[in-house]
N, C-alpha and C positions, 0 to 999 in steps of 0.2 A: 601721409596719415592724416585723416580727419579728426576734427575736434571731437572728444569722447562725448560732449555735452551741447555741442553746437552753440556754447556761449561766446565762441570770440567771434568777433565781427570786424571786417576789414573797414577801413574809411569809406570806399564807394559805397558800401552796403550801408553804413550808417548814414551816410549822406540821404541815399534814397529813403531811409525811415524818415529822417528829419524833413524832407520835402512833402512825405505825405501826413506828416504833423501839421504842416502849415498849409494845407491845401483848404480853400474857402474861409483862411484867415481863425480856422478853429484848432485848436491844440488838442490833439488825440493823448491817448492813453501812454505813448512812448514819451519818458522823461529823460532829457540828457543831464549827467551829473558830473561836474568836475572833481576830482579825486585827488587833485596833485597835491602833494605834500613834499617837504624836502628837510634835511637834516639841519637842525638849528645850531650849526657849528661854523666857525669862520669869521673874518672880519665883516664879510657881506652876505649873509646866507640868503637864499631866495626864500620866498614866502608864498606858498600856494594860495592863502586866502588873499593876500593883498594883491597878488597877480590877477586873481578873479575878480576881485573888486574895481581894480582898473580898468580891466578888460584890454584887449577883446576877448570874448567868450563864445561860445556857441549860442545862438539865440535861443533865448527862454531856458538856458540851464540853470541848475541849482548848483550850489556848494556844498559839499558833504566833508565836513571838518571833523577828522578823526581825533584831534587833541579835544574838540569842544563836546562833541558826541561820544562822552567817555565819563567814567567815574571821575570825578576830580581829585588830585593828588591831595591826600590829607582828609578826603572825607570819610566817614564811616565805612563806606566800601571798598576804600582806596588807602588804607592806612599807611602803607609802605611807601606812597607817594610815587607810583609807577605812571609812566606817561603813556596816553592814548590807549587805555585798557578796553575790552570790549565792552560795550554798554550792556547794562539789564535790559530786557524785554521792555520794561516800563519806560526806561529813558529812550530807548529805540524809537518806540510807539509815541511819545510825545514829539520826539525829532521829525517823525514822518508827518504827524498831523500840522507841524509848523510849516513843514515844506510843502504840504498840500499834496502827499504821495498817498496814494489809496494801494490796497493789498493786490488788487487785479493791474495796476500798471507795472510795463516792462521799463526797465531803469538801465540806459546805455551809460556805461563810466567812462570817462575820458582823461587825459591829462595833458599838461603842457609840455613843449619839448625838453627831452633831457630828463624827464619824472621816472625815475624806475620805481616809485614807491606806491603808485597809485593802485597797486593791487591790494592793497590793505583796506582802502575803502569799498572795493569789490567784495572781498573777503567778509568783511563787517556786515554789509548789507545782506550778503547770503546767509550768515551765521548768526544773525540777531533778530532775525524775524520777517523778511522778506522771501517770498517763494525764491528758492535757488535758480528755478527754470526761468525766471522772469528778470534775471539780471545777467547782463552783458557786459563784455570787457571789450572796449575798442581797441583794436590792434593799429597804432599809429598815434601820433600827437596832434594837437591843435594846429600847429604848422602845417602839418600834411592835410589835415581839414581845410585849410584856407588854400593852399596849393592846388587841390581837386575842387575849388570852388563852393565849398561849403559855406553855409550861411553863418555870418558873424554877426556880433552884437557890439556895439562900442560905448563907450560913456561909463562913467562911474555908477556902480551899484551902492546906495546908502546903506552901510552896514547898521544892522539893528532895527532897521525901518522896512525891510525886504524880506519876505519868505524865502528869498534866494540866499539871503546872507544875514546870519543871526547868532546869538549866544544862547546856550543853555540857560546860563545863569540869569538872563533876563526873563526868563519864563518861570511861571510858578508851576511847573510840571509836576512836582513832588505832591502837590494838592490837587491836582487835575486827574480827571479818569479818562484816559485817551481813547479816541474813536477809532483810531488805527488797530486792526485786530492782526496779530502776528500769525505766520504761516502756520499750518496745523501740524507741520512736522516739529516745531519747536511746542515747548509745554505751555509758554505764555508765561511763566512764573518769573520773579524777580531772578531767581537763582539759577533760571536755565544757561547753562553753559556748554551745550554739546560739542562744539567745535573748538574750545579750548580748554587748555589743562593748566592745573597749578603746579606750584614748587613742590609741593608733596608727593604729587602724582610723579613728577620727572625724577625726584630724589628716590622714590622706590624702585624706579625702573635703573637708574645709576647703581642703586647697592645691590639689585639683582646681578648686574654685569661685574660688579667687582667681586661678587660671592663665588660666580661660577661660568663667567663670560655668555650666560644664557639671559634673555630678559624677555619682556612682553612686547616690547616694541623697538624700532628703530629711531633713534635720534639723529635728526639730520641738521646742520647748521648752516645757515646760509651767509654767514661772515666771509670776508675775505681770508685766505689761505694765512696771510702773515698774523692777522687777529686770532685765527682758530688756534694756531700753533704758538701763540704768545712773542711773536718777533717783531710784530707791528703794535703801536700803542692802541688802545681804545679811546675812541673819538671824546668818549665820557671821562671825567676825571675821577679817579679814585676807585675804578675797576680793575681787578686783576686780568691778566692776558691768559689766554690758554682755552681749554674747552672742556666740555663734560666728559669724564671718562666712558668710553664705548661708543662716543657719538662720531659720525662721519660728516664729512666736509663737501657741500655743494655751493660755492658761493651764487648768490641769486644773479650776478652779473653773466654768469657762463651760460644761461640759459636766455639770455635777452640778446636781441638782435638791434641795430640800428641806433637810435637814440634812447635806447632803455623802454620804449613804449610798445615794442612788439617781442613777442617770443620767437626763438629760432624756430626750425620745422619740428614739428612735434615729434618726427623720427629720432632728430637730433636730441631733442630734450628726453626723450624716453633713454636713448643710449647714454647719456650722461648721468642719468640718476642710476642705471642698472651697472654701468662701471664703478661709481662709487660705493655700491655695496646694497642697492634696494631691488631685489630679484623680482622678476615676472612670477605671478601667482595665478592658478587656476582657481576659480571659486570655491572648488570642492577639495583643494589641496590643503594638505596639513602645512600650516604655515610657520611652525617653529617659533612662533614669537615676531616673525618677518612681515606679517600683514599690516600691523598697526604702524603708522608713522607720525611721529611727532617733530613739527617743523619750529626752529628756533633761529634766533638771530640775534641783534643787539638789543632791540625793544619791541619785537613782536612784528615790525613793519614788513621787513623784507622777506621775514618767513611766509608771508602771504604769497610771495611770487612761487617760493618752492611748493606750496600747498595749492596753489592753480596749476602750476605745471605738472605734478603730479597726477592730478584729475584729468586736466585735459589731454595728456597723452595718453592715457587709458592705463597707467602702470597700478594706479589704486583707486579704488572707490571714494567717492565723497566721505561716507560714514567710516572709512578707515583712516582719514587725515584728519591731523588736530595741530593745533599751533599752541606752544608754550608762550602765553600770552606776556610773563615777566620778562621771558628770554635772559639774554646775557646781563642785562641792566640789573636783574633780581639776582640771578645766580653769582655773577661775578662779584656781586656787591657784598655778598655773604660770606663771611671767612669760616662759617661752619660748615659748609658744602667742599666737596673734593673738585680739584681743578687739576688737570695736567697740561704741559706744554708740549709733550710727545707721546703719543700712544701707541 
């Protein structure tokens, strides 16, 4: 099965694009972005930002920090102190300005070996203001890039003094008018959140399910089976185990192959979703609340792998796929909402 969007790019294809970038020493409008991120747990957690800083990295690549290009915990737009939430279009545009990205650029998102979390950077770029057709997801890691002869850059990037690696807190972006113009598919307002849903929306769907087993959307959870059923602990302290009533479980790792930087065949991905309870639908078919799909996970990161997989395998169109941005860190941390350990 071919990609439904043509947005999945192999390492050899990406290398050819990169070679074209550097013909005659002129950087074209194809920009490579490292979207590596890792769970900050354990005694020696990996850090995507630090790995990019140290190198090696794809030559001329930028780094997209999902923790930094986000409403900061405790700020007026994030009073619940949730991590790496979707940025407002104004914040996103300011970040694009600092990175030197224009709306016409095509972005190629890649990751280091073993990083199954870079789908969030890809999803954020496509949902926050860049034309979704101009954001590509590289299938394969930086290590595979190197093994195939892709051009690398060594040496440390100076954090905060380079457009490739910066912190939004160091920019006076709130008081500046961004030059970057968000994709026309977005409204351009600070409240534009067309691909993310909030707690109230999800609670309404769960309430519908509890009343009559019918609801306006399917909720699919990317966490492991143990976390979904409450038999394995949550990595973040203070969160209950279990899942939202009516939700189904598709562990994000079940969709990925190799070192987690590639999807399995899209036929396999489609079959996994269908077997889990997301039925194929025709455009004119009565969906009975089965067309809209809300993807959730621990904190909105691995839900992006589900969202990308659903679109790429052709099971759902982009406009039918959403992410519950607060995900389990918001739901499981709220004692007033229902949780089940066996459904």
